[in-house]
C-alpha positions in Angstrom: 148.6 161.1 68.8 150.7 158.0 68.7 150.1 155.2 71.2 153.6 154.2 72.3 152.7 150.5 73.1 150.4 149.8 70.2 153.1 147.8 68.3 155.1 144.8 69.5 158.3 146.9 69.6 156.6 149.7 71.3 155.1 147.4 73.9 158.5 145.8 74.6 160.1 149.3 75.0 157.3 150.7 77.2 156.8 147.6 79.5 160.1 145.8 79.4 158.3 142.4 78.8 156.4 140.7 76.0 152.7 141.2 75.7 150.3 138.5 76.8 147.1 137.5 74.9 144.2 135.1 75.5 143.9 133.0 72.4 140.6 132.0 70.8 141.1 128.7 72.6 140.9 130.5 75.9 144.5 129.8 76.8 147.2 132.4 77.8 150.0 133.1 75.4 153.0 135.5 75.2 154.8 136.3 72.0 158.4 136.5 70.8 159.9 137.1 67.3 162.1 134.5 65.7 164.1 134.9 62.6 165.3 132.3 60.1 167.4 132.4 56.9 165.5 131.8 53.7 168.1 131.3 51.0 166.3 134.0 49.0 169.0 136.4 47.7 166.6 139.4 47.7 165.3 138.8 51.2 167.5 136.3 53.0 165.8 136.6 56.4 162.2 136.0 57.4 160.6 136.7 60.8 157.7 134.7 62.4 156.0 134.8 65.7 156.6 132.3 68.4 153.6 132.0 70.7 154.3 130.4 74.1 151.3 128.9 75.8 151.5 129.2 79.5 149.9 127.1 82.3 146.8 128.8 83.7 148.8 129.5 86.8 151.5 131.2 84.8 154.1 128.9 86.4 155.4 127.2 83.2 155.3 126.9 79.5 153.0 124.2 78.3 153.3 124.4 74.5 154.2 126.7 71.7 152.9 127.7 68.3 154.7 129.2 65.3 153.0 131.7 63.0 153.5 131.9 59.3 156.1 134.4 58.0 155.1 137.9 59.1 158.1 140.0 57.8 161.1 139.7 55.5 164.4 141.6 55.5 167.8 141.9 53.9 169.3 141.4 57.4 168.2 139.6 60.5 167.8 142.9 62.3 165.7 144.3 59.4 163.3 141.3 59.5 163.0 141.5 63.3 162.4 145.2 63.2 159.6 144.8 60.6 158.0 142.2 62.9 158.3 144.6 65.8 156.3 147.1 63.8 153.2 144.9 63.8 150.3 146.2 65.9 149.1 144.2 68.9 145.8 143.8 67.0 147.7 142.2 64.1 149.6 139.9 66.5 146.3 138.8 68.2 144.8 138.0 64.8 147.9 136.0 63.8 147.7 134.1 67.1 144.0 133.2 66.5 144.7 132.2 62.9 147.6 130.0 64.1 145.4 128.3 66.6 142.8 127.7 63.9 145.4 126.2 61.5 146.6 123.8 64.3 143.0 122.8 65.0 142.3 122.1 61.3 145.5 120.1 61.0 144.5 117.9 64.0 141.0 117.2 62.6 
């Protein structure tokens, strides 16, 4: 049986809002997909995850993190759709890896 909200796209369809995660830093985050052009003729678009860090009260965005590239596509829509196929487990792992990279860069 398929779990309809196991992927990012499924979660967005089922719940009408982005999923929220607690990062390995103990902070609350939500996630969105962003797409940029690459200049690569084979895959001219790349998708990455934009993690918004919320205030503990949920009343405002305090910061953001950007993942590495998580999907590529021949069109913007194709790259975005590929990112939406990521499971929430994969997204959580990418969030924690992104937090770790930021910490390492600050040390």
